[in-house]
Every structure is written in structure tokens, then in C-alpha cells.
C-alpha positions, -999 to +999 in steps of 0.1 A: -101+393+080-067+389+098-048+394+064-067+432+060-061+441+100-023+438+103-027+421+136-005+396+149-028+382+175-041+347+166-075+348+146-101+348+174-083+368+201-090+405+187-122+419+176-124+451+155-153+475+154-164+488+121-175+530+125-188+547+094-187+579+092-223+599+086-237+596+053-240+637+044-260+638+017-287+602+012-305+619-018-278+614-037-285+577-041-322+578-054-334+560-080-303+536-074-306+498-055-282+494-031-269+461-022-256+444+008-225+424-007-202+404+023-202+397+058-190+434+069-224+452+048-245+439+069-232+466+097-236+499+074-261+522+093-290+513+066-316+536+086-298+566+076-306+558+038-344+555+050-360+583+029-333+587+004-355+572-028-329+549-031-338+510-030-323+484-002-322+451-023-335+427+010-361+455+025-389+424+015-390+400-009-354+399-024-338+385+012-355+352+006-340+328-018-359+317-051-374+280-049-366+258-079-377+230-087-359+197-092-361+193-127-346+231-132-319+235-112-293+219-139-316+240-167-310+273-145-272+267-143-271+275-185-302+294-190-294+329-200-306+363-178-295+395-173-288+394-139-268+372-117-276+347-096-258+325-063-268+289-066-249+278-032-251+240-029-253+224+009-242+182+014-273+167+036-256+144+055-266+124+085-234+104+097-217+087+072-252+086+049-254+108+020-289+125+008-274+142-017-276+183-016-298+212-009-295+238-036-302+271-026-302+300-054-302+339-043-304+368-070-282+389-046-257+380-020-261+380+012-245+357+045-261+329+063-274+328+099-282+299+124-314+297+107-299+280+075-278+253+096-307+246+117-330+244+083-302+216+071-300+194+100-342+195+100-339+184+068-316+157+067-331+144+103-362+145+081-346+119+054-330+099+078-365+094+094-378+082+059-349+067+049-352+042+082-396+044+075-387+030+042-365+003+053-388-010+079-414-012+055-396-033+031-382-058+061-417-062+070-424-070+033-400-095+033-404-114+059-440-119+046-433-127+013-406-154+029-438-165+051-452-169+015-432-180-006-392-196-014-368-172-020-348-190-047-375-200-068-404-172-062-426-206-054-455-204-029-442-223+002-461-258+012-487-242+042-490-215+015-499-239-008-522-266+012-541-237+013-549-226-022-551-261-032-582-267-005-595-235-016-595-246-056-610-282-050-640-277-026-659-276-057-637-297-084-605-322-077-573-312-081-543-325-102-511-328-091-472-339-096-447-335-072-411-341-081-388-355-061-348-350-058-322-370-044-290-355-040-263-386-037-235-358-038-223-330-020-191-323-031-186-290-029-177-261-054-138-243-049-165-210-032-180-233-010-218-240-029-233-273-037-248-291-063-286-284-047-291-247-055-274-249-090-299-282-094-333-267-079-323-233-102-323-255-131-353-272-122-381-243-115-363-226-146-376-258-167-406-257-147-413-218-156-410-223-194-437-251-191-464-234-164-478-209-191-521-222-184-523-207-145-501-234-130-495-232-092-458-243-080-449-257-047-412-260-037-412-286-007-381-298+006-373-324-017-385-308-046-417-291-063-457-301-063-475-279-089-512-282-096-526-281-131-552-283-152-539-326-167-534-333-197-505-334-215-485-315-187-472-345-165-456-356-200-447-321-212-428-313-174-410-349-177-397-339-208-385-306-200-369-319-167-347-342-188-334-316-213-330-289-186-317-310-156-314-345-163-290-333-191-268-311-175-267-333-144-257-371-140-270-397-116-239-395-094-258-360-086-289-359-086-318-383-086-355-373-104-382-392-093-417-382-104-456-391-085-489-377-104-524-381-094-554-366-109-590-363-101-579-363-063-601-350-033-583-317-025-584-328+011-551-356+014-542-349-020-507-329-012-503-346+014-506-385-011-487-373-033-459-363-014-460-399-004-462-412-034-429-392-047-410-404-014-422-442-020-410-435-060-374-421-049-372-447-027-373-473-056-351-449-079-325-443-061-325-485-050-318-484-089-297-461-093-274-476-064-278-511-078-265-493-115-234-484-096-220-521-090-222-532-122-196-534-149-186-509-170-211-482-154-189-453-160-188-458-196-222-463-201-234-431-178-211-411-195-226-421-228-265-422-220-254-386-208-240-376-243-273-392-255-296-365-233-269-341-238-273-342-276-299-365-290-291-357-326-258-365-325-267-398-310-243-427-330-254-462-339-243-490-323-220-502-343-197-468-339-202-474-300-189-507-300-162-498-320-152-470-295-152-489-262-139-521-284-170-546-273-192-567-290-224-551-309-243-583-290-227-577-252-231-534-258-268-541-261-268-566-233-250-543-209-269-514-216-305-527-211-292-541-182-277-507-166-310-487-174-338-509-179-338-503-220-324-506-247-299-485-258-317-475-295-350-468-273-333-449-256-320-423-283-352-424-292-370-412-260-341-389-260-347-372-293-387-374-290-385-355-255-361-330-274-388-328-294-414-321-269-399-296-253-396-272-288-429-280-290-439-261-256-411-234-252-400-225-289-425-213-322-405-242-341-421-256-375-429-293-369-402-294-399-373-274-380-380-295-348-376-331-364-343-318-379-334-302-348-335-334-333-321-353-361-351-369-381-343-366-421-381-369-425-407-351-413-437-377-416-411-407-401-407-380-368-444-377-367-452-411-378-430-418-345-441-390-319-477-401-323-465-436-314-449-424-282-472-393-271-499-406-283-507-378-303-494-357-336-471-329-329-496-301-333-522-317-311-493-320-284-487-284-290-523-269-286-533-291-261 
């Protein structure tokens, strides 16, 4: 207002009082509407207009803002109307947190007093209180979840798993399968992450794909325990672990071992399967350490990893022997001495493991799976599968 008063004093050091002349003939405003439209208008002597017959906008409910629902705010801006509206948006901020805006809509110009400031302050404090309440509730839920579930895999923790086994085994015996990881290499990535988390996540993904019949999974310090319904589940899980984990990581990074107990009493089942997995892990690690001292170990380990990754592309003994510049007889000897199984049987097992994995996790036909695993004859594949698994591929899939 200073520019309209011709004052030279700094703002805040002068006061102008607006004096209105008396309204001589207020009746001439009859049937008309008077709006209060600026900061100075509220100082008009409105009492002189009483009885004049004019409508003073603001005498009754018109002074109150129009309330709109949340979904009506944006549509109201573009809505066609016969009278103007004022949309006044106020930011709702608490310290550095923004909660959005308060939208006030008026059908006449109006100035705002301390009550609006108090309203905004109350709204912001209430929103901050609700935010803190939600955060406390969320953290409480996280604390509860962390005591029940493993954060990396989503499986039950060992303590909760023991209670589930005891509850499930009150009337029936239980079947447990333990998967144990022995990490032989602690090398780190550039960003400081070890291989362990990648291996555990990969193994958990394989377990989730196989567990489709209400199996209960548990994360332990060294691996996993799964309570299952028996049947071909242990064989299916081993095939999935070989395809998802053993094919991606070599035994220089992780050594996987298994322990399975069936129809065991629930009271000691978890402890027994953990002990069995630990004993099996010791033997498996000892064999892996023995292989590292054998000649051509790196060459053979690389070849075995190729078989695990692409079993349908394996080469015959003649081609592999020529590749490593050794005789076929010597290659057969060193391969079996290193891994305890012949090269041909290892290739067959890798193909059948891939077939078992596809049977459990896909809807591919038997013929398509046979082609995927490197078999040109479906009947030959079915016969070889039955010799290895003890049943036909179709029965293996449905069991």
C-alpha cells in the first residue's frame, strides 16, 4: 500500500487511517450485492448499509469456504460456472517434510486472519503425528517380521521353524531335507559384496520354484531346511539346485551337500537333520579339497562347469580329448579319479537333471523337454529317464 500513499518513510513506520464519508442515500443500492474485495474494504462503515435493501456478501454462510472432496479439486478448476471462484493453495510443511497442500475455495474475495494460520498449523501437526504413528507401527511390524522370517530369503528363522515342525508332527512323522553350503572362497566384488548373498538368493529362488505343495522352508546359518511331503521332492530339489546354483557357481566358491530324513519324530527331527547335514558337509568339503591337489584340476573343473551350464551341448570323449591334447583313455581315468564318476555318466546326469527341473517348473511337453536336453529320440529319453529316476517323466511331473 506504500506506493499509493506517497510516504517516504520505511515500511512499518507510518500508519494511514482511511476515513469514509457518510453514505447519504444507502437506499439506492437496493436489490444489489456488495462485495468485500480488498484489504481496506472491511473498514467501510457497513452498519450504514443496514436496512438499505442491498445484499452484503458475507453476512451469513458466504463467508465460509466451499468444501470440496479430494477427487473434485482438479475438476473444479476446469468446470464451467456463471460466477468466479478463488482457489487458494497453502503448502503444508513440517520442518523439511512436505505433506502437500491445503486447498481453500471461495466464491468471493476475502482476506485471511489468524484463524487460518492456526488451522494450517493444526493440520500440519496432525499430519506429522499420523506420520510418526505410521512409522512406529511399520517399525514394530518389521521387528516382528525379522524375528519370524529371514530378511534375505523370506523363509522362516530356525526358532520359528522348530515350533512349526513340533506342531505339525504331533500326530504324524515329518520329512526334512537339509541343504548345507560350505563357502570355500571369500573373495569380494568391487562394491564389497561377497558371493555368499548371491548364492543364497539363487538357492532360495530354486527352492521356491520347487515348493508348490505347502512345503515349509527355513533359513539356517549354513543353508536351508525344508519340511516336505516325501515322494520325489528331494530329487526334484537337488535337480533344481544343480541347475540354478551349481551351474552358476563352481566348487571353488561353494560346496553343496544334502541330508534327508523321512518319517522322523518331530521332537528331534530338526537337530538330527542339522547334524546329518554337517557330517555330510565335512565329507563333501574333504573330497573337494582332495581334488584341488590333482593334476589337470582346473581344466577338469572348467569342463564340468560347462556341462552343468549347457548339458545339451556337451561334446563326445574324442572331441574333448583332442581339445586338451590327451588320449581318450587318460582323459577317462583322470576325470573319474577327480569327480568319482565317468565323463559319459556325468553328462547323462546333467541332462537328466535339466529334464527334471523343466518337468517341475514348466509346462513343456515331454518331446520338447527331450529336445531341450539334447535328445533326438523321445523314446530313448524316456527310457534313460526311467532308469535314472525310477519312473516315467509324466509320473515324475505329477507326483
